[in-house]
N, C-alpha and C positions, 0 to 999 in steps of 0.2 A: 310761497316765500314771501314773508314780510314787504312791504311794498317798498321802503327803504334797502333791505337787505341787498339786492342784486346791484344797485346802482354804486354803494357803499364797498362791494367786494370785487369789484373790476382791477382795483390798482394794485392790490396787494394780497398776494395768497396765505398773507396769516393775517392781518390786522383789516379791520375794516378802515377802509381810508376816504377822503375825498374823491368823487369822480375826476378832479382835473388834475390829479397827479398818476392817472391812467397814461401809460406810454407806450402803447401796442404798434408792432412796426410799421404799419401805415398811419402812423399818427401826424399832425403836421399843423406846424406853429401859424394859428389865422393873423394872430396879433401882429406877427413879422410881413402881413402881404398890406398891411395899413400904415403907411409912411407917418412918421411923426411930423406935424406942421405947428410953426412956431407961435402961432396965435389959438392951439387950441390945448386944454389941460385932458392929460391923459392918465389914468390911474388903472391899476389892476386890482380886485376886490373879488376874492374867491374862484370861480371859473369866468369870471367876466372880465373884460376889457372896456373900460366905461370913457368916453371924449366928450368934452362940451369947449366949446368956442370960450374961450374970453372975455368975460365982462358978461355971457350972455346969464339971467337969469332965471334958474328951471320952475316952471310952473308947479305949484303943490302939489294939482291934481288938473286932470282932463283926459282926453281921449288919447289912448297910449297907442301908437301905431306895433304891432308885431308882424315880423316878417319870416315867415317859416323858412327852412331847406332842406335837403337831404345830404349826408355825405357827400356825395358825387356832384351835385350843382352847388356844394356852399360857399366856394372859392369865386365862382361867377355871379351869386347872389350877392356876396360881401363887397366885392367890386364893385357892383353897382351901385349898392345902397351907400353905402360908405360913401363913393363919388357925390352923390347927389346931397346927402347931410351936410359934407365939407361946404357944397357950392353954395346951401342955402342956411346955412348956422345951424342946424337944428340937431341938439344933442342927442347922443344914442349911445347904446352899449350893445354889446356882441359878444360871442361864448368864444376862448379866445384859442381852441384846440381843437382839431378835427374831431380826436378820441374822446371830448366833451359831449361834442353834437350827438357821436354815436351812442355814448353811455346814456344821455336822457334819453334816447329813443328804443330803448332795451327793452323787450316784450315787460318786465315787471320792475321799470322806473316808474314813478308817479306820474298818473297821467296827467296832471296839473303842468309839468314841464315840456311834456311831448311837443317838438318841431318848434319852439322858440329858441331862435337862433339869434336875432336881433330886434331889438325894443328900439322904438324913437320915441323922442317926448317931444313935440310940435307944440308952440304955443296956441291959442285960438284962430288965428290969420294964417298960419301956415297948415293947418290941418287937413284941407280940402283939396290945397294945389298940391300938396303931399301926397295924399293917397291918388289923384288923379294921376301924378306924374310917375309913381311907383307902377301903379297898375299897368300903363304904359310899357315902363322899363323891362317888367317882371313877366309878362304875358307869356306864357308858358311854361313858364316854370312851377315847379312843384314840391311839395314838403307833406309831412304830416299835418293833419287838420288840429288846429288850436282850441282844445275842447273848451276851454274858458272865454274863447273871444267868437266874433263874427267875422265869417270872410265876407269881404266887400265884392268880389267877382271870383267866379266859380274856376277861371283861367290864369289866376296868379294868387302866390302865396301871401299875399296880404291882408292881414286882420285889424280889427280894433277891438279895445273894450276902455271902457268909463273906469276910471281909478285913480289912486296918489300914485302920483311921483316920486315922492320920498318916502322915506319910510316911518310909520308910527303907528303905533298900538292902541286897541282899545280892548273892550268884554264885551262878548255876547250875552243875554239875558241868563243863557244856562251855562256860564261860568267859564269860557273858553277864550284865551287871550290870542286877539286876531289882530291883523292888518288893518290900519283904519286909515280913513279918509274924512274931509268935512263935510257933512252934513248940510241941509238947506239952511240952519240957521247957525253953521260955523262951527257945532258942535262935532267932537268925533263919535264916527258912527263905522260899523264893519265895511270892509274892503272885498266884497268876495270875487276871490281868485279862483274860487273850485269848479268843479264842472259841476252841471252844465254853466253857461253864459248866463249873467245875470245883468240888469240895466237897472241901475239903482232909481225906484219910482219917482225921485224929484228931477231927475235929469231927463233933458229934452232935445235930443239929440238934431243935429242939423238935415235937413230934409234929404240932402245926398246919402246920408247912414240909414236913414228910417226905413229902407227898402232892405236893407242887408241884413236889419236886424228883425225880419220878419221871417218866421218859420215858412221855407219854403214848401209847396203843396206839391205832392206829384201825382203825375197823370193816373197813377195805378195804384190802389189800396197795396199797402202790405198784406202779404198774405197770410200773417197768424196774428194772433192775439197776445201779446206778451204778458204772462201774469205775473212773473217777478225774476228779478235778477238774480242767479245763484251766484257768482263771482265776475269782477272786473280784473283786467290787466290791460299796460299798456297797448297792446294789441287791440283790444276788442271785448264784447262781453260775454256771458255764457247766460243763457235764460230758461227758465220754464215758459213754455206757449202752447197754445192750442190753433191747430190749422184751422181757418177758417171755415171753408166750405165742408170740413168732414168732422170737424170738432175732436180728433186726434191730438193725445198729450205728445209733445215732441219736445226737445231740447234744441236749441238755437245755439248755434256758434258764430260769434260776429267776428271779422276780420276788418280791420280798419286799414287803408289803404296807407302804405308809407312808413305805418305805426309798427312798434313792436319787432322792430326788427333785430334778427340774430347776431352774431359777432360777424357771420359771412355776408352780411348785407339783405339776407332773404327778409321780406316783412311777413307781415300777419296773413297779408293776403297771398301770396308767395306758398305760404305752408299749407293753408287752408285748401287751396285748388290741389296741393299734392295729397294732401290726405284724404281729399274726396277719392283720389285715383288708386289710396292703398286702403280704402275701405271699400272701393268695389273690388278689387282683385282679392278682400276677404270676405266676399260677403255669405259665404256659406258656412264660415266659421262661427259655430252658436254663441261664440264668448264674445264677438266682436258686434257692438251695437249698429244696426242696418242705418245706410244712409239711405235717407226718405227723399233727400233732394239738395241741391248746389243750384246756387243763385244770387246775383247780383242785385241789391235796390240802393238807391242813391249810388254813390261811392265806396258801400261797403260790402263785401261779401259774406255770404251765411250758408253755412251747413246746418241743414236739418234732418236732425237724427233720431231715432227710437230711443222713447223713453225708456232707461232701465231703472228698475228698483235697486233701491239701498243705499248704504252711504260709501263712502271712499273709506279704504282699509286704515288710514290713519285714523279716521274717527273711530272707526270701528275697535281699533286697538285701545284708542283714548278711551272707551266706554268699557270696554270687555276687560281690558289687562288685570290680573288680580290683585299683583305687587301693587297697581296704583291707588289700592284701597289699602284698608287697615287690616291686615291680623286675618288674611283670605284663609277659609277652611283648606283640609286637604281635598274634598269633593271639586271645590271650585278651583281648584290648581288643576287637578287632573283635568276638568272638564275643557278648561282652556286649552291644556295640553294636545286634549284630541281635536279640539276644532282648530287649533294652528296646523295641525299636521294634515289635518283634512283640506285646509284652504290651502295650502302650499302645495298640495296634491294637483287641487282643482288649478291651482295658476299655472303650474310648472305643464298640464296637459292642457291650457289653452296657448302657451305659449310654443309647446311643440305642435299644434293645430297651425300654428302662424307660420313658423318655420316649415313644414308640409308645402306649403304655399312658396317657397322662397323667398321670404320674407323675414328679417326681425323688427322686432317691434323698436329696439335700439334708447328706447327711454321708459323702462319698466321701474316703476318706485309706487311706493303705496298711495301716493295720492290719483295715480294713474288707475287704481285695481279697483272695482266696486263689488260691494257683499252685499247681498241680500240676505234676509232673515234665515232662508234655507241653508246659506253659506256656498249660494250659486254666485260663482264668479265672472266679473265682465272685466275685458280690458279697452281702456278709453285712450284717446290722444295718440293718434298714427302719424304725427307732425315728423317726427324721426325716421320714421320705419325706413327700409333700404334693403336690398340685398345679403344674402346670407353673408356671402365673403368680401364684403366693404368693409375697406380698412379705413376709411377717411373719421375723423373723428366729427360726433354730432357737435352742433353748434350751442345745443341746448343739452344742461345734463342735470339732474337732480343730488342735491350733496350727500357723496357717501354710496350710490348705486351703479356709479361709473367709474370703469377703470382709465388708467389714462392712455393706454394702446389697446389694440386688438383689434379682431373681425366682429361684422355686427354680430352673427350668432356667439363668439363668445362673450359680448357683451351682454347680451340676456343671459345669457350663464352666470356669468359674474353677478348680475343683479339678483337672480333667482335665491344664487347663493346668500348673497346678504340679507333678502328678504327671509331665507329660513331663520338666520339669526335675531334678525330685526321684530320677528313677532314676539320672540321672549324677551329681546332686551332693545327697545327702540330708541336707540342711541347713534345711529348709523351718521348722521352730517360729521361726527367726530373724525370721523374714517379720513376726510380731506384734508385732516391738518396731522393724522397719524393713523395709518392703517393697523397698524399692530395693536390698536385698541381693542381691535375685534377679537384677539387671544384672552384678553380679559373681560372681555363681555361673554365670550363662550365657558370661560369658567365658570363664570355668575351664575349663567341662565342654567348653565347643568346642574349646580348647588340649588337653585331656588325653585328648579321644575321638575327636581329628582330624575334626571334624564342619564342615561351612559354617558362615560365618559367621554368616549370617540363620536359623540352626535353630532358634535358640530365638525369633526374631521376633513371632511370633502368640502364643506363652506372654506374654513381656514385655506387650505390648500388650494383651492381656487383663487384664494386672493392672495396668494404665494406667502402664505403665512404657515406655521409648522400645527399639526394636530396634537394632540393630545398624546398620541402613539409615536410623534416623532421626540426623538432623544435630543437632537438639537437646537440651540436656543433659535429665540423670534430671532426673524432678520438673518439668517445664514441661508435661508433659501430665496434665489432668485425670483423675480418677477417670472410667471408662465404667461401663455398667452391671454388678452387681458386682465391680468392681474395688477398690472397698474405698478404704482410707486411705492417698494417697501422699505426705502431709506429711511433710518429710523426705528423698523422696527423693534429691534435689539433693546432701544432703549425707551420701551413703549410706556411707559407710565413712571410717574412718581409714585412708588406705592407697589411695585414687583417685590421688593423688599419692604415689607410696612413700614414705616416710620411714626412714632407715636405723634402726638398735635405738636409737642412742643419742638422737635426736632421739623416737623414738617412747615410748621411758623416760619421758624429759622431761614430753612431754605426759600421758601416761599417769598416772604419780606425782602429778599437780597435779589431775588429772579423779578420782583417788582420793582424796585428801584432801578434796577439795570434798565428797565423798559423807558424809562423818561429820555427825551431828547430835547434840551432846554434852546438848543438853535432851533428849533422849528417855532415859528409865531402863531401857527393855527391851535395848535394843542401842543402841552405836554406829553401825556399818557395816551396811548391808544387805548379808544373804550367803544361803547357803544355807537351807533350811526347817530343815535339820538345829540350826541356831543354838538354834531354840526350844526344842528337844525335850529338852535336856539343862540342868541349874541352871548349868554353867558355862560353856555353850555361846557367850553373846554376847561374854564375854571368852577365849574358848578360841584357840589357836593357829590350828587347823584353817578354824574359821568365824566367828571373832570378833574381838576388838578387839587381842589380843595380836599376833595373824599380822600382822595388816593394820601397824599400826604397826612393827613389827619389820623388815618386808619394807620398808618406807619408809624407814628407817632405813636398812638394808644398800643400798639405793641410794644413799644421801647425803642424804637428808631429814630432816632434824632431827623426830619428832615434836611436833606442838602440847602446849604446856602444857596446855590445855583437853582434848585426848583421854587424855593421860596420866591425867591427873586423873580421868578417867571410868576408865578402868582401875582407878584404885584404890580410886575408891569403889564399883565394882559390886560385888565379890564379897562387901562386907560389910554390902551391903544383901540380900543373901538367906542363905540358911539352909546356911552353910559345911558343916553336916553330911552335906547331900544332895549336895556336889560330887561329879564323878568325880575319882579321884587323875590320870586319862589324861595322859602329854604332850601328845597332842592333840588330845583331845576334854575336857580337865580342868584344873585346878588348877594341876599339874606344870609343866604349858607356861607359865601365867603367873608361876608362879615362874622359869622358865628366859629368861622374856623380860624380869624385873627384876635378874636377876643380870648379862644381859649390857646393860644399863641403870647398871648399876654399884649399884644399889638393894639393898643386901643384906637390910635389912629388910625391905621388901617381898617380897623372894625367900622369907626364912624365913616369911613369915606363910602364904604359900600352899604350904607343904611338908607341913599338919598330914594333907591327904586322903591324900598317900604313904604315910608313917606307920600311917596307920590301917589300910588296906586290903592292903598290901604282903604279908602272910599270909593275907589271905583271899581274893586275886582268884585267880581258875583261867584268865585270859586270858595267852595268852604274848608280847600282840602288842606292837609297836611302838605301834600308834595310842592303844590302850588301857591296856595291860598290863604286864605286867613288863619285857619288854623295855625301853619308853620310859621306866617310872619307874627303872629300873636305870640308864638311858644316863644320865638327870639326875642320878639320884642320885651318877655316877661324876664326872660333872664339876662338879658343884654343891657336893660335901663340900667338898673343896679350896678351891674359890672362896671361898667362906663362913665358910672355916675351922671346918668343923662335920664333928667327926669321927664323931658318931653318923648325920648322913646318908649320911656317904661309906660306913660301912660298909653302909649297906642296899642299894648296888650288889653286894656278895658275896651278900647273903641272895637278892638278885632274881636271880643269876646261881646259884646252889645249888638254890633252888624250879624254877627251868628246868630244870636238872640232873636234879634227883632225883623233881620230882613230875610235870612238865607232859611235859618231850620223852617218857618214856616212858607218858604218857598215852593211851589212846585215840581220847578227844574231839580232840587236838590233831592227831591224824593227818588229819582232814580239813578243816584249817584252809584259806580260799583262799589259793593261792600269790601271794606278791609280798611286796613291802616293811613295807606300815603292816599288813597283816591276816594275814600269812603268819609263815613260819618265817625270810625272809630277814631281815625285820627284827630278829627275835631275834640273827641269826648278826653282824650290824653291832653290836649289844651285845656279845657274847661276844668279836668281834674287839677290843674295847674294852679289855673286862677281861683281855684276854692283853698288851696294851699296856701297862697298869697292874700287874700279876703277874707276867710274863713268866710264869706257870703255862702250858706247852703244852697242858693240860688243855681249858683254855676255847678254843683254838684248834680242838681235833680234835672239839669240840662244835658249833662255830661251820661247821665243815665238814659235819659231820653233818646240821646244822639246812638250810643251803643244800642239800645232798641230798635232803632231804625234798620240799622245794618243786621242784626240777627233776624228780624222779619225777612231778609233777602237770604236765609240760609235752609238748607233741607237735610234732613235726619235721615241717613240708609239703615238697612238692615243690620251692619256690623256696631250700629249706637255710635256711630260719629255723626257729626254736624258740620256741613261745610256749605261754602258760596256757590249757587248754583248759576249758572251762566250757560243758558241753550241745556246742552246735552255735558256740557263740562263740569266738573268739580273741581273746585279753586280751594286749595289749603292752603296758599301761601301767604307772606307779609303783605305784600303791597296790596292788592287785592285777593281776598281770601279770608279762610278761616284764621288763620293766626294772628293778624291783623285784628279781627273781631274780637279773639280772646285777649290781647295787648289792651285795646279799650277797654274790654269789662275789667280787666285786672287795675288799670288805673282808678275805675269806681272803687274797687273792691277794697283796695288800698285804706280807705276812708269810710265805707260804709259796709254793713254785712247787709247783703242781700243774695237771698238762696237761690233765686233764679239763676243769679249770674253766675253762682260759685258752683251750680248743679253744670255748666251749660261750657265755663274753660277747659274742662276734661276732654268731652265730644268735640270741641272745635280742635284742640290740639292733636284728638286722635286721628284727624284727618290727614295730617301730618307725620304720623309714624308709619310710614311707609319706605320701602325698599326701594321702589322706584321713585325717581324725579329725573325730568328731562335737563336742568341746568342745576350749577350751582350758584348763582345769583342771589344776593338779599332779597332783590325785590319779588322774586318768583322760582326760588331754587332751595337748595339744601344750605346754605350761607344763614338766608333769613328763618329757616326751621331752627338752626343752631342756636341763633341768638335770641329766638323767641323762647325755646325749650330752656335757656339759662335764667331768662325774665320769670318764666311764669314756674319753677321749678317747684315753687313752694306748694303749688296746685297739683303736683303730678305725683302718680304713684309711678315707682321706676325709671324717674328722670334720667337718670346715668343710662341706663340699658337704651332709651329712647334717643341721647344723645349719641351714644356709641354705635347705634345702628347708621348713624348718618357720617359720622365719622369713617366706618368702615367701610362705605361706600363711595368715597371720595374718588379712591382710584381707578374707578369706573370713567370718570372723568379726566380727571390731569393729565397732563401732557408732559413730558420731559422734556426739555433742549438744553444746549450746551451749558446756559447761565441759570439752568434750574426751571423747576416746574411752571408750569404755566396754566389759566384757568379760560376754557374754552366759555365765549359769551354766551348770549341768549341768541338760542338756534343750534350753538356749537360749531359753527362754521371757521369762525375768524375767533383770536385771543381778545381778550379783553382785558384792561387792567383795573377798570372802575370799580366804584364803591356798589353800583346798583345791580353790576351783572357779573361781575368779574372778579378779578385777585385781589382788589382792595375789599373788597366784601369778606371773601373767606379768610383773610388775615385778622380782619376785623374780630369775625366769630368763631376762630380758633384764640385769638386772645382773650374773649369772654367764656371763651371753656376752660382756659388755661387761669384765669383769674376766677374763674365763678363768680362776674360781676360785672355790671356794664357801666361803663365810665361815661359821660354825658354823651349819651346817643340821643341826638335830635328828634329822632322819629318816637322815641319812647318816653324822654321830659322825666324821666325816673329819678335821675341824680342832679341835682344844679351843676355848674360850672365850676 
């Protein structure tokens, strides 16, 4: 699961929400335990409660103290540390609720936040006394190791890290916008808050801290040589390694103490020890990797497992599914159908062997199935295994493969049933929003693969849904043992009675507008978790209010006055100095929106970050960097009557030409429109339009060429961006984005090479199967691109219709109308990049057969 996915999924079953909104039954308000004090300023910001003594001046930077805790000892730790801070006048903050502390320690929470319960900001004189005192006061308490820090003593949860005490930003040489502190000459430099701990080279620690910063030496060498990391989670890592004594290749599973807890409180070490027991009981099952050893080293627990060959089933399907490619042959479809059936039979046989030992896997999903080249399958991850008749709900579950209730045996049967359908239609995560989507998916799989009409009847009935042979309507069947929640299955999709694009656009726009909540101060519309990770995110074009309101306006729906008032107010309620200047992720996109609406004063107010960072950023992209900033300045300068803003477009183009295009770090950008050089090509082509200087068009052509060099042809004649084993046909990162960059050049120059490549790039997105609906990485982006590139395409109407016809695979009906699952399919999104606003924009483009003021295309002026 995406790192932020679980953290932002705990609070609400339908939308991504900040973890501080989670209210489980055992929640506790920690802030209520810390009394108000007359001479202390108390503020709540996000998940944190901040306290500062009146008149105290917080240092700009220094040695920050973190205190770790578990949910079980958090109250005692909070009471002890807060009392010390009050007595000695040290500013501090703490997580306001027990639930947030729990959320930050979940298995798939970001590793950089795990364990951080309190943060203290002592001045230089108070640092060492505070460290000594807290060590004495907290001796014997424990919590997750804070990976971005260093612990002072093994028997207390007190950690230190040097860095900024207040928030500000700078840019890394490779273009990332990161938190900053002052360097040795006072200049802003990156403040490394990542894993592992890093001490700035110019900082000289006090002698008392130096010992803690030394890497401890173990009395015994680690018994394995780690060759590479395979994956990380908050609970630990998985590594490819070799045994020192024998040279045997193994897989090491690392479990961190007190970290990666599940919702029952068991941590990664608890689960590792339990998994070792399960693997021992299953040692004679051929499909289960052999446990070679279980041991503790330092504070971590490790399982050494037999190395099994192959890739997980998720990756196998992404590599082999015929409808991820363009126009598969009948032979390719038949071959996949045969392989899928063979694989399913082998997985079912393996699960049958596990059941014969009295155990159920209880967490069966594509990520836990390994497939070798000869289709031999192995089952992984037995942390959730249990007795066949166990009816408890497992604390960890993969979206779409886990029923709400049932015995462990029936849970495996349910997962096998979903897997049978998933192999043909890998969209199962949406079943957490509507299990009834499986009916539509089964019908599509039967059609695409030429399967018997009743092929998935057993699957659907196991899920509590009607099969093809059933005459009753979906939703009239109750849930069976392990079938889960079938509420809403009878209204499973917008499109069971197919709507035309115009009708769908009207109902979708109304449903989208209804998701707004102007009473909230943290966001107006629900969207991707990324909106919460950036100061300007909730207002931005990509994930925030500006993008949604703009899409509605383009579709012919006048934005609500209350919604626009929210957008006016939001940036002023945050520290504008922290806002990104980006077109898509920051304040420049909000300025674009207000300019589009004719409010020039509001637009000017949002341009300060652009002016501030234009000469600082090393990001060339359209999404957050110079290309987007330059494109906005080029359009907004004349519109606002602001020559200074207009001149910034030239400065952005010059920096792209003279500094960033020659820079080595820009050669490794992900190819595509939003993140790669194709977006810069769009901006540079617009510079040519504005100046008639052919040098800008030359540079635009070179920029597209850089992205084209990242593309690879396949045996079907398509040209796609390749990232590892994945072929990316998308707009933000992928072939469609490169095609749009090429088209920006072709509008002004005949170029036979580019002209030949555009249809091949688009062909990569003329596919039946896409996992998401969004503009950036899904069908909405494909629709927009095909309208924009229609002049280059044969049978453009057919290509557009193919994506329109596939929308019912994704859309979910609610009482207010259709909703759009966001990235990953597990929660609805209203935003432009991943959700409903993007689809509204795409359907508007299809309806009008034109594009209006699209800031990522820059084809038509404001």
